[in-house]
KEDREN-205561 format. One line per 4 residues: number of its first residue (from 0); their letters; for each residue x, y, z of N, C-alpha, C. Coordinates in steps of 0.2 Angstrom, whole numbers, plus 5000, padded with zeros to 4 digits. Layout:
<nodes>
NUM> a> X,Y,Z,X,Y,Z,X,Y,Z  ...
</nodes>
This chain:
<nodes>
0> mkry> 5048,4929,5193,5046,4933,5187,5053,4933,5182  5052,4931,5176,5058,4930,5172,5059,4937,5169  5066,4939,5168,5068,4945,5166,5072,4944,5160  5071,4949,5155,5074,4948,5148,5077,4955,5147
4> dviv> 5083,4955,5143,5086,4962,5141,5081,4965,5136  5078,4961,5131,5074,4964,5126,5068,4959,5125  5062,4963,5125,5056,4959,5123,5053,4962,5117  5052,4958,5112,5049,4959,5106,5042,4957,5105
8> igag> 5038,4962,5104,5030,4961,5103,5029,4961,5096  5027,4955,5094,5025,4954,5087,5030,4949,5083  5028,4944,5080,5033,4940,5076,5032,4939,5069  5030,4945,5066,5030,4945,5058,5037,4946,5056
12> pagl> 5038,4949,5050,5045,4950,5047,5049,4954,5052  5046,4960,5054,5050,4965,5058,5052,4962,5065  5047,4958,5068,5049,4955,5075,5054,4950,5074  5053,4946,5069,5058,4940,5069,5065,4943,5068
16> aaal> 5066,4948,5063,5072,4951,5062,5075,4954,5068  5071,4958,5072,5073,4961,5078,5075,4956,5083  5072,4951,5084,5074,4946,5089,5080,4943,5087  5081,4941,5081,5087,4938,5078,5093,4943,5080
20> kade> 5093,4949,5078,5098,4954,5079,5100,4955,5086  5094,4956,5090,5096,4957,5097,5099,4951,5101  5097,4945,5099,5101,4939,5101,5108,4939,5099  5109,4940,5092,5116,4941,5089,5120,4945,5093
24> ngas> 5117,4951,5096,5121,4956,5099,5122,4954,5107  5120,4948,5109,5121,4946,5116,5116,4947,5121  5110,4950,5119,5104,4951,5123,5100,4944,5124  5097,4944,5130,5092,4939,5131,5086,4941,5129
28> vlli> 5082,4937,5125,5077,4940,5121,5070,4935,5122  5065,4939,5123,5058,4935,5123,5054,4938,5117  5052,4934,5113,5048,4935,5107,5040,4933,5108  5036,4938,5108,5029,4937,5110,5025,4937,5103
32> erea> 5020,4932,5102,5016,4932,5096,5009,4930,5098  5004,4934,5096,4997,4932,5098,4994,4926,5094  4997,4925,5088,4995,4919,5084,4998,4913,5086  4996,4907,5083,4999,4901,5084,5005,4899,5081
36> klgg> 5007,4903,5075,5013,4902,5072,5016,4908,5070  5023,4908,5070,5027,4914,5068,5026,4916,5061  5028,4922,5059,5028,4924,5052,5023,4930,5050  5018,4931,5055,5014,4937,5053,5010,4936,5047
40> ilkq> 5009,4941,5043,5004,4941,5037,5008,4937,5032  5014,4936,5032,5018,4932,5027,5015,4925,5026  5012,4922,5031,5010,4915,5031,5004,4914,5025  5001,4920,5024,4995,4919,5019,4997,4922,5012
44> cihd> 5003,4925,5012,5005,4929,5006,5009,4924,5001  5005,4919,4998,5008,4914,4994,5011,4916,4987  5010,4922,4985,5013,4925,4979,5020,4926,4980  5024,4927,4975,5031,4928,4975,5033,4936,4975
48> gfgl> 5039,4937,4975,5041,4944,4975,5044,4946,4982  5045,4942,4986,5048,4943,4993,5055,4941,4992  5060,4945,4996,5066,4943,4997,5071,4945,4992  5069,4949,4987,5073,4951,4982,5079,4956,4984
52> trfn> 5078,4960,4989,5083,4964,4992,5087,4960,4998  5083,4957,5002,5086,4953,5008,5090,4947,5006  5087,4943,5002,5090,4937,5000,5093,4936,4993  5092,4941,4989,5093,4941,4982,5090,4935,4978
56> ekls> 5084,4934,4981,5080,4928,4978,5073,4930,4978  5069,4927,4973,5062,4929,4973,5058,4923,4977  5055,4925,4982,5052,4920,4987,5045,4921,4988  5041,4916,4990,5034,4917,4992,5035,4920,4999
60> gpey> 5029,4922,5002,5029,4925,5009,5030,4919,5014  5027,4913,5013,5029,4908,5018,5037,4906,5017  5039,4906,5011,5047,4904,5011,5051,4909,5014  5049,4916,5013,5053,4921,5016,5052,4920,5024
64> anre> 5046,4919,5027,5046,4918,5034,5050,4912,5036  5049,4907,5033,5053,4901,5035,5060,4902,5036  5063,4906,5031,5070,4907,5032,5072,4910,5039  5068,4915,5041,5069,4918,5047,5067,4914,5053
68> ieki> 5062,4910,5052,5060,4905,5058,5065,4900,5059  5068,4897,5054,5073,4892,5054,5080,4895,5058  5081,4901,5056,5087,4905,5060,5085,4905,5067  5079,4907,5069,5078,4909,5076,5077,4903,5080
72> kktg> 5076,4897,5077,5076,4891,5081,5083,4889,5083  5088,4891,5080,5095,4890,5081,5098,4895,5086  5094,4899,5089,5096,4904,5094,5094,4903,5101  5095,4907,5105,5093,4906,5112,5087,4911,5113
76> vsin> 5083,4913,5108,5077,4917,5109,5072,4913,5112  5068,4915,5117,5062,4912,5120,5056,4915,5116  5052,4910,5114,5046,4912,5110,5040,4910,5114  5035,4914,5114,5028,4913,5117,5023,4915,5112
80> tltf> 5020,4909,5109,5015,4910,5104,5008,4910,5108  5003,4912,5104,4996,4912,5107,4996,4916,5114  5000,4921,5114,5001,4926,5120,4999,4933,5118  4995,4936,5123,4993,4943,5122,4995,4947,5127
84> vtki> 4998,4953,5125,5000,4958,5130,4994,4962,5132  4992,4962,5139,4986,4966,5141,4988,4972,5145  4994,4972,5147,4996,4978,5151,5003,4979,5151  5006,4985,5151,5013,4986,5152,5014,4992,5157
88> eknd> 5018,4991,5162,5019,4995,5167,5027,4998,5167  5028,5004,5167,5035,5007,5167,5038,5007,5174  5043,5004,5175,5047,5004,5181,5053,5009,5180  5057,5009,5185,5063,5014,5185,5067,5013,5179
92> dsft> 5069,5006,5179,5074,5004,5173,5071,4998,5169  5065,4997,5169,5062,4991,5165,5055,4992,5164  5052,4987,5161,5045,4987,5160,5042,4980,5162  5036,4980,5166,5033,4974,5168,5027,4973,5163
96> ltlv> 5027,4967,5160,5022,4965,5155,5017,4960,5158  5011,4961,5158,5006,4956,5160,5003,4953,5153  5004,4946,5153,5002,4942,5147,4997,4937,5149  4993,4936,5144,4988,4931,5144,4990,4925,5139
100> trdg> 4991,4919,5142,4994,4914,5139,4989,4908,5139  4991,4902,5136,4987,4896,5136,4987,4893,5143  4992,4895,5147,4992,4893,5154,4989,4897,5159  4987,4903,5157,4984,4908,5162,4988,4915,5161
104> iasv> 4987,4919,5166,4990,4925,5166,4997,4925,5169  5002,4928,5166,5009,4928,5168,5012,4935,5167  5017,4936,5171,5021,4943,5170,5028,4942,5169  5031,4946,5165,5038,4946,5163,5041,4953,5164
108> igtk> 5047,4954,5164,5051,4960,5165,5056,4961,5159  5056,4966,5156,5060,4968,5150,5064,4974,5151  5070,4975,5150,5074,4981,5150,5072,4986,5144  5072,4982,5138,5070,4986,5132,5064,4983,5129
112> lila> 5060,4987,5126,5054,4984,5122,5055,4986,5114  5053,4981,5110,5053,4983,5103,5046,4981,5101  5042,4986,5098,5035,4986,5096,5036,4984,5088  5034,4978,5087,5033,4976,5080,5027,4973,5078
116> tgcr> 5021,4977,5080,5015,4974,5080,5011,4975,5073  5015,4977,5068,5012,4977,5061,5006,4982,5060  5002,4981,5055,4997,4985,5053,4990,4981,5052  4985,4985,5051,4978,4982,5050,4975,4985,5044
120> erts> 4970,4982,5041,4967,4985,5035,4961,4990,5037  4960,4995,5034,4953,4999,5035,4947,4994,5032  4942,4995,5036,4936,4991,5035,4931,4995,5031  4925,4992,5029,4920,4996,5026,4917,5001,5031
124> rqif> 4917,4999,5037,4914,5004,5042,4918,5010,5043  4924,5010,5041,4929,5016,5042,4929,5020,5036  4926,5018,5030,4925,5022,5025,4918,5024,5023  4913,5023,5028,4907,5025,5027,4903,5024,5021
128> iggt> 4903,5017,5019,4899,5015,5014,4892,5014,5016  4887,5017,5012,4880,5017,5015,4877,5010,5013  4871,5009,5016,4867,5003,5015,4867,4998,5020  4866,4992,5019,4866,4986,5024,4873,4983,5025
132> npsg> 4873,4978,5030,4879,4975,5031,4879,4968,5030  4878,4965,5024,4877,4958,5023,4884,4955,5022  4884,4948,5022,4890,4944,5021,4892,4945,5014  4898,4945,5013,4901,4947,5006,4905,4953,5006
136> lmta> 4904,4957,5012,4908,4963,5013,4915,4961,5016  4921,4961,5014,4927,4959,5017,4933,4963,5015  4938,4963,5019,4944,4966,5017,4948,4961,5012  4953,4964,5008,4957,4960,5004,4961,4955,5008
140> gaaq> 4963,4957,5014,4967,4952,5018,4962,4946,5020  4956,4947,5022,4951,4942,5023,4950,4937,5018  4949,4940,5012,4948,4936,5006,4955,4932,5004  4960,4935,5006,4967,4931,5005,4967,4925,5010
144> yyin> 4965,4926,5016,4965,4921,5021,4960,4915,5019  4954,4917,5017,4949,4912,5015,4952,4907,5009  4955,4911,5004,4958,4907,4998,4964,4903,5000  4969,4907,5003,4976,4904,5003,4977,4899,5009
148> ilgk> 4973,4901,5015,4974,4897,5021,4968,4892,5022  4962,4894,5021,4956,4889,5022,4955,4885,5016  4957,4888,5010,4955,4884,5004,4948,4885,5002  4945,4891,5004,4938,4892,5002,4937,4898,4997
152> mptk> 4933,4897,4993,4932,4903,4988,4926,4907,4990  4928,4914,4992,4923,4918,4995,4918,4922,4990  4920,4921,4984,4916,4925,4979,4916,4921,4972  4911,4922,4968,4911,4920,4961,4911,4926,4957
156> rcvi> 4909,4932,4959,4908,4938,4955,4909,4944,4960  4914,4947,4959,4916,4953,4964,4918,4959,4961  4917,4964,4966,4920,4971,4964,4925,4972,4970  4931,4976,4967,4936,4977,4972,4936,4985,4973
160> lgsg> 4936,4987,4979,4936,4995,4980,4943,4996,4983  4946,5001,4979,4953,5003,4981,4958,4999,4977  4964,5002,4976,4969,4999,4972,4975,4998,4976  4975,4997,4982,4980,4995,4986,4983,4988,4984
164> digl> 4989,4987,4986,4993,4981,4983,4990,4975,4985  4987,4974,4991,4984,4968,4993,4977,4967,4988  4974,4972,4987,4968,4971,4983,4970,4970,4976  4975,4972,4973,4978,4971,4966,4980,4963,4966
168> imar> 4983,4961,4971,4986,4954,4971,4980,4949,4972  4975,4951,4975,4969,4947,4976,4964,4947,4970  4964,4953,4966,4961,4953,4960,4964,4947,4955  4970,4947,4955,4974,4941,4951,4972,4934,4954
172> ritl> 4972,4934,4961,4971,4927,4964,4964,4925,4963  4959,4929,4963,4952,4927,4962,4951,4925,4955  4954,4928,4950,4954,4927,4943,4957,4920,4942  4963,4919,4945,4966,4912,4944,4962,4906,4947
176> eggq> 4958,4908,4952,4954,4903,4955,4947,4902,4952  4946,4905,4946,4940,4905,4943,4935,4910,4944  4936,4914,4949,4931,4920,4950,4931,4925,4945  4926,4929,4945,4926,4935,4940,4927,4942,4944
180> vlgv> 4932,4946,4942,4933,4952,4945,4930,4957,4940  4924,4960,4942,4921,4965,4937,4925,4971,4936  4929,4973,4941,4933,4979,4941,4936,4981,4947  4941,4985,4947,4944,4988,4953,4943,4996,4952
184> yevk> 4940,4998,4958,4937,5005,4958,4942,5009,4963  4945,5015,4961,4949,5019,4965,4946,5026,4965  4945,5028,4971,4942,5035,4972,4947,5041,4970  4954,5039,4970,4958,5044,4968,4960,5044,4960
188> ptps> 4962,5050,4958,4964,5050,4950,4970,5046,4948  4974,5043,4953,4980,5039,4952,4979,5033,4956  4982,5027,4954,4982,5021,4957,4986,5021,4964  4984,5017,4969,4987,5017,4976,4992,5012,4976
192> gltr> 4993,5007,4972,4997,5002,4972,5004,5003,4968  5008,4998,4969,5015,4998,4965,5013,4997,4958  5017,5001,4954,5016,5000,4946,5017,4993,4944  5022,4989,4947,5023,4982,4945,5016,4978,4946
196> nivq> 5013,4980,4952,5007,4976,4953,5001,4978,4949  5001,4984,4947,4996,4986,4942,4997,4982,4935  5003,4982,4933,5004,4978,4927,5003,4971,4928  5006,4968,4933,5006,4960,4933,4999,4958,4936
200> cldd> 4995,4961,4939,4989,4959,4942,4983,4961,4938  4983,4967,4935,4977,4969,4932,4978,4969,4924  4983,4972,4922,4984,4973,4914,4985,4966,4911  4989,4961,4915,4990,4955,4912,4984,4950,4912
204> fnip> 4979,4952,4916,4973,4948,4916,4967,4952,4914  4968,4957,4911,4963,4961,4908,4957,4963,4913  4959,4965,4919,4955,4967,4924,4954,4974,4924  4948,4977,4923,4948,4985,4922,4949,4988,4928
208> lhls> 4953,4994,4928,4954,4999,4933,4950,5005,4932  4946,5007,4936,4942,5013,4936,4944,5018,4941  4948,5023,4938,4950,5029,4943,4945,5034,4944  4945,5038,4949,4940,5043,4951,4933,5040,4952
212> htvt> 4933,5034,4954,4926,5030,4955,4926,5027,4962  4920,5027,4965,4920,5024,4972,4913,5020,4973  4912,5016,4978,4906,5013,4980,4903,5017,4985  4896,5019,4983,4893,5023,4988,4887,5020,4992
216> kvfg> 4885,5013,4990,4880,5010,4993,4881,5002,4992  4879,4998,4997,4878,4991,4995,4871,4989,4996  4869,4983,4993,4863,4981,4993,4863,4973,4995  4858,4971,4999,4857,4964,5001,4856,4963,5008
220> cdrl> 4852,4958,5010,4851,4956,5017,4855,4951,5020  4855,4945,5018,4859,4940,5021,4866,4940,5017  4865,4941,5010,4871,4941,5006,4871,4947,5002  4877,4950,5000,4878,4955,4996,4875,4953,4989
224> eave> 4871,4958,4986,4868,4957,4980,4870,4962,4974  4872,4968,4976,4874,4973,4971,4877,4979,4975  4881,4983,4971,4884,4989,4974,4882,4995,4970  4882,5000,4973,4881,5007,4969,4887,5010,4968
228> iaev> 4889,5011,4961,4896,5014,4960,4894,5021,4957  4899,5026,4959,4898,5033,4956,4905,5036,4954  4905,5040,4949,4911,5044,4948,4912,5049,4953  4918,5051,4955,4919,5057,4959,4922,5063,4956
232> dehm> 4920,5069,4958,4923,5075,4956,4930,5076,4959  4933,5082,4958,4940,5084,4960,4939,5085,4968  4933,5086,4971,4933,5086,4978,4931,5080,4981  4931,5074,4978,4930,5068,4980,4922,5067,4982
236> qaie> 4918,5071,4979,4911,5070,4980,4908,5066,4974  4903,5062,4975,4900,5058,4970,4896,5062,4965  4896,5060,4959,4893,5064,4954,4886,5060,4953  4880,5063,4955,4874,5060,4955,4872,5056,4948
240> eskh> 4873,5060,4943,4871,5057,4937,4875,5051,4934  4881,5050,4938,4885,5044,4936,4884,5038,4939  4879,5038,4944,4878,5032,4949,4875,5027,4945  4877,5021,4946,4874,5015,4943,4875,5009,4947
244> ivac> 4871,5003,4946,4871,4997,4950,4875,4992,4946  4879,4988,4950,4883,4983,4948,4881,4977,4952  4879,4971,4949,4877,4965,4953,4883,4961,4954  4884,4959,4960,4890,4955,4963,4888,4952,4969
248> dali> 4892,4947,4971,4891,4943,4977,4896,4945,4983  4901,4949,4981,4906,4951,4986,4909,4958,4984  4910,4962,4989,4914,4968,4989,4920,4968,4993  4926,4968,4989,4932,4967,4993,4936,4974,4993
252> isvg> 4937,4975,4999,4940,4982,5001,4947,4982,5002  4951,4987,4998,4958,4987,4999,4959,4995,4999  4958,4998,5005,4958,5005,5005,4963,5008,5010  4968,5004,5011,4974,5007,5015,4975,5003,5021
256> lipe> 4981,5004,5024,4983,5000,5030,4984,5005,5036  4983,5003,5042,4984,5008,5048,4989,5004,5052  4995,5007,5054,4999,5004,5059,4995,5003,5066  4997,4997,5069,4994,4995,5075,4998,4997,5081
260> neia> 4995,5002,5084,4999,5005,5090,4995,5006,5096  4991,5002,5098,4987,5002,5104,4992,5001,5110  4997,4997,5109,5002,4996,5115,5006,5003,5115  5008,5006,5110,5012,5012,5110,5008,5017,5114
264> eqlk> 5001,5018,5112,4997,5023,5115,4996,5021,5122  4996,5015,5124,4995,5013,5131,5001,5016,5135  5007,5016,5132,5013,5019,5135,5014,5026,5134  5008,5029,5131,5008,5037,5130,5014,5039,5126
268> iain> 5016,5035,5121,5021,5037,5116,5018,5041,5111  5021,5047,5109,5019,5051,5104,5018,5048,5097  5013,5049,5094,5012,5046,5087,5012,5051,5082  5016,5050,5076,5016,5055,5071,5010,5054,5066
272> pktk> 5006,5060,5066,5000,5059,5062,5001,5058,5054  5007,5059,5052,5008,5058,5045,5010,5050,5043  5013,5047,5048,5014,5040,5047,5009,5035,5051  5006,5038,5056,5002,5034,5061,5006,5029,5065
276> gpyv> 5012,5030,5065,5017,5027,5069,5020,5031,5074  5024,5029,5079,5028,5033,5083,5033,5038,5080  5034,5043,5083,5040,5047,5081,5047,5043,5084  5052,5043,5079,5058,5039,5081,5064,5043,5079
280> dqtl> 5070,5041,5082,5076,5044,5080,5079,5039,5075  5086,5040,5074,5089,5036,5069,5091,5029,5071  5090,5027,5078,5090,5021,5081,5083,5017,5081  5078,5021,5079,5071,5019,5079,5069,5018,5087
284> mtfa> 5072,5022,5091,5069,5023,5098,5064,5028,5098  5058,5027,5101,5053,5032,5101,5054,5037,5106  5050,5042,5108,5051,5047,5113,5051,5044,5120  5048,5038,5121,5049,5034,5127,5056,5031,5127
288> phvy> 5060,5032,5132,5067,5029,5132,5066,5021,5132  5070,5018,5128,5071,5011,5128,5065,5007,5125  5061,5011,5122,5055,5008,5118,5056,5009,5111  5057,5004,5107,5058,5005,5099,5052,5003,5095
292> scgn> 5052,5005,5089,5046,5004,5085,5049,5002,5078  5047,4997,5075,5049,4995,5068,5044,4991,5064  5045,4990,5058,5041,4987,5053,5035,4991,5052  5029,4988,5050,5023,4992,5048,5020,4995,5054
296> slhv> 5022,4994,5060,5019,4998,5066,5022,5005,5066  5028,5005,5063,5031,5012,5063,5029,5016,5057  5029,5013,5051,5026,5016,5045,5025,5010,5040  5020,5011,5036,5018,5005,5031,5023,5005,5025
300> sdla> 5026,4999,5025,5031,4999,5020,5029,4995,5013  5032,4996,5008,5030,4992,5002,5033,4985,5002  5039,4984,5005,5042,4978,5004,5043,4975,5011  5042,4968,5011,5044,4965,5018,5051,4965,5019
304> dyvs> 5056,4966,5014,5063,4966,5015,5065,4973,5019  5061,4978,5018,5062,4984,5021,5060,4984,5028  5054,4980,5029,5051,4979,5036,5056,4975,5040  5059,4970,5037,5065,4966,5041,5071,4970,5042
308> esge> 5072,4975,5038,5078,4979,5039,5077,4984,5045  5071,4986,5045,5070,4991,5051,5070,4987,5058  5067,4980,5057,5068,4976,5063,5075,4975,5065  5079,4974,5060,5086,4972,5062,5089,4979,5065
312> lagt> 5088,4984,5063,5090,4991,5066,5088,4991,5073  5081,4990,5074,5079,4991,5081,5082,4985,5086  5082,4979,5083,5085,4974,5087,5093,4975,5089  5096,4978,5084,5103,4979,5086,5104,4985,5091
316> yaak> 5101,4990,5090,5101,4996,5094,5098,4995,5101  5093,4991,5102,5090,4989,5108,5095,4985,5112  5099,4980,5109,5103,4976,5112,5110,4980,5114  5112,4985,5110,5118,4988,5112,5118,4994,5115
320> siqk> 5112,4998,5115,5112,5005,5118,5113,5005,5125  5117,5009,5128,5118,5010,5135,5118,5018,5136  5115,5021,5131,5115,5029,5131,5110,5031,5136  5111,5036,5140,5107,5039,5145,5103,5045,5143
324> erdl> 5107,5050,5139,5104,5056,5137,5103,5056,5130  5099,5061,5128,5097,5062,5121,5097,5069,5119  5098,5071,5113,5097,5078,5111,5094,5077,5104  5087,5077,5104,5083,5076,5098,5082,5082,5095
328> qeie> 5083,5082,5088,5081,5088,5084,5076,5085,5079  5071,5089,5078,5066,5087,5073,5068,5088,5066  5067,5083,5061,5068,5084,5054,5062,5087,5051  5064,5093,5048,5058,5097,5045,5058,5095,5038
332> idsh> 5051,5094,5035,5050,5092,5028,5046,5097,5025  5047,5097,5018,5043,5102,5015,5036,5099,5012  5032,5103,5009,5025,5100,5007,5026,5095,5001  5031,5094,4998,5032,5089,4993,5033,5082,4995
336> lmyf> 5034,5082,5002,5035,5075,5005,5029,5073,5009  5027,5067,5009,5021,5065,5013,5024,5063,5020  5030,5060,5021,5033,5059,5027,5040,5057,5026  5044,5057,5031,5051,5055,5031,5052,5052,5038
340> vpsh> 5055,5046,5038,5057,5042,5044,5064,5040,5044  5068,5042,5049,5066,5044,5056,5063,5051,5056  5059,5053,5061,5056,5060,5061,5061,5064,5065  5066,5062,5069,5070,5066,5073,5077,5063,5072
344> ldfk> 5082,5067,5074,5089,5064,5074,5092,5066,5081  5095,5061,5084,5098,5061,5091,5105,5063,5090  5107,5069,5092,5114,5071,5091,5119,5069,5096  5116,5066,5101,5121,5063,5106,5122,5055,5105
348> sptr> 5118,5052,5100,5119,5045,5099,5125,5044,5095  5129,5038,5097,5135,5037,5093,5133,5034,5086  5127,5033,5085,5125,5030,5078,5125,5036,5073  5129,5036,5068,5130,5042,5064,5127,5040,5057
352> qvia> 5126,5034,5055,5124,5032,5049,5116,5032,5050  5113,5035,5045,5105,5035,5045,5102,5032,5039  5098,5027,5041,5094,5023,5035,5087,5026,5036  5085,5030,5030,5079,5033,5030,5074,5031,5025
356> yfrs> 5068,5032,5026,5063,5030,5021,5058,5036,5020  5056,5037,5014,5051,5043,5013,5046,5041,5007  5041,5045,5007,5036,5045,5002,5035,5052,4999  5034,5053,4993,5033,5060,4990,5025,5061,4991
360> agey> 5023,5067,4991,5016,5069,4992,5013,5069,4986  5016,5069,4980,5013,5069,4973,5017,5066,4968  5015,5065,4962,5019,5062,4957,5024,5068,4954  5030,5067,4954,5035,5072,4952,5040,5069,4947
364> enat> 5042,5072,4942,5047,5070,4937,5053,5075,4938  5059,5072,4938,5065,5075,4938,5066,5079,4945  5064,5076,4950,5065,5079,4957,5071,5078,4960  5074,5082,4964,5080,5081,4968,5079,5082,4976
368> lyie> 5081,5077,4979,5080,5077,4987,5086,5080,4990  5085,5085,4994,5091,5088,4998,5090,5087,5005  5095,5085,5009,5095,5085,5016,5100,5090,5019  5098,5095,5022,5102,5101,5024,5103,5101,5032
372> hdgk> 5109,5103,5035,5110,5104,5042,5113,5110,5043  5109,5115,5046,5111,5121,5048,5113,5125,5041  5109,5124,5036,5110,5127,5029,5115,5124,5025  5118,5119,5027,5123,5115,5023,5121,5109,5020
376> tlfk> 5122,5107,5014,5119,5101,5011,5123,5095,5014  5120,5090,5017,5123,5084,5019,5122,5078,5014  5116,5079,5010,5115,5073,5005,5110,5076,5000  5111,5074,4994,5107,5075,4988,5106,5069,4983
380> kryl> 5100,5068,4981,5099,5063,4976,5094,5065,4971  5095,5063,4965,5090,5065,4959,5086,5059,4958  5079,5060,4957,5075,5055,4955,5071,5057,4949  5071,5052,4944,5068,5053,4938,5060,5053,4939
384> hlrp> 5058,5049,4943,5051,5049,4944,5049,5047,4952  5045,5050,4955,5042,5049,4962,5035,5048,4962  5032,5043,4965,5025,5042,4966,5024,5041,4973  5018,5043,4976,5017,5042,4983,5016,5035,4985
388> peme> 5013,5030,4981,5013,5023,4983,5020,5020,4983  5025,5023,4981,5031,5019,4980,5036,5023,4985  5038,5019,4990,5042,5021,4996,5049,5021,4993  5053,5026,4995,5060,5027,4993,5065,5026,5000
392> rivf> 5071,5023,4999,5075,5022,5004,5082,5025,5002  5085,5029,5007,5091,5032,5007,5096,5031,5013  5102,5032,5012,5107,5031,5018,5111,5037,5017  5112,5041,5023,5116,5046,5024,5120,5046,5030
396> slsp> 5125,5050,5031,5129,5050,5037,5130,5057,5040  5130,5057,5047,5131,5063,5051,5139,5062,5053  5142,5067,5052,5149,5067,5054,5150,5068,5062  5155,5065,5065,5155,5065,5073,5155,5072,5076
400> dlap> 5157,5077,5072,5158,5083,5075,5152,5088,5073  5147,5085,5071,5141,5089,5069,5137,5091,5075  5136,5098,5075,5133,5101,5081,5125,5100,5080  5122,5100,5086,5114,5099,5086,5111,5106,5082
404> atvr> 5107,5105,5077,5104,5110,5073,5099,5108,5069  5095,5112,5066,5089,5110,5062,5091,5106,5056  5088,5101,5055,5089,5097,5049,5083,5098,5045  5084,5099,5038,5078,5101,5034,5079,5096,5028
408> vyle> 5073,5093,5026,5073,5088,5020,5068,5091,5015  5070,5092,5009,5065,5095,5004,5066,5092,4997  5061,5092,4993,5062,5091,4986,5062,5097,4982  5067,5097,4978,5067,5103,4973,5063,5100,4966
412> vkp> 5058,5102,4965,5054,5100,4959,5054,5105,4953  5056,5102,4947,5057,5107,4942,5050,5106,4938  5047,5112,4936,5041,5112,4933,5041,5109,4926
</nodes>
């Protein structure tokens, strides 16, 4: 049975970056990917906007992935594609993984695990749309796969539900391919996507965005024929008199992403209900010793560049860490913050620089972020504008003599 210092599960941007850094720091590394090719979702994201932070260039998704893949080919990282992890057993000082490969069932042993399993889209069944289940109901990612990978046009006249970034990008893509996007309907009173995507994908192509609207029912037997659309009130309840029918051949759903953490749950790792990913400290180690989480399986990021950054952190610390004991202190956040990652700080860790990500719980002007330790301010930063769809990144340091104590993060919002 082969043994590795670090096993990385998932070969999207986070997994590739984690494997590269672990190898760079002297670890023997196995990279496991369930698809035939490395790169994760980047393979079908042919639009640009990737790499601005990581490479100081504007790249497409495949170009971004190829940069990492070419690097990894020059390393000693072992790669298993078309491989599924079906079982993980915890040993005294390692983990035994049962794999299903093209050659049958195999087992490998790893001292450290890095979970880089990404995220998945919510489907129509998860948002309880009434009516039938005809063809033409699909997620934005599925539509993207049809057009960009298979070269097939899945719709001529569609409605998009949700203003997530993938849905906005596909509104533009479908329009460029000759399809008609009748409108993007968002149940919330504010858009869910990045401002730049609202402008570049909707405004520039005259695609209407309808806020506080949702799809309540679909019609059609074999193929979608129409959808029922309604305006919603402040309690997200459909207003009966506003309901109307829109004829279309596809409903494309872009209503959020959920981190994939079935493997983490199999290991009984505690999941943060705010991020839907594991609780982690500043090294991205979960509550399970020697198990790390990174990328979109930790929390859904706006940029692949930040996904790669978290992979690098996990890979570096997994390869270098020899720490046995931990002293975890929870980071308390106030109601103005949706979440803050990491969720805990380990005061026994030699890692004193903390790279953190957060989202605000609402739209705020002239807000100031404070990080306090035992009542003393460690970090503060003023923001002219904060929106929940736009993730923020900060870096702060813990002095070596800082004693374990409550760390509080809060936003001071001026009325």
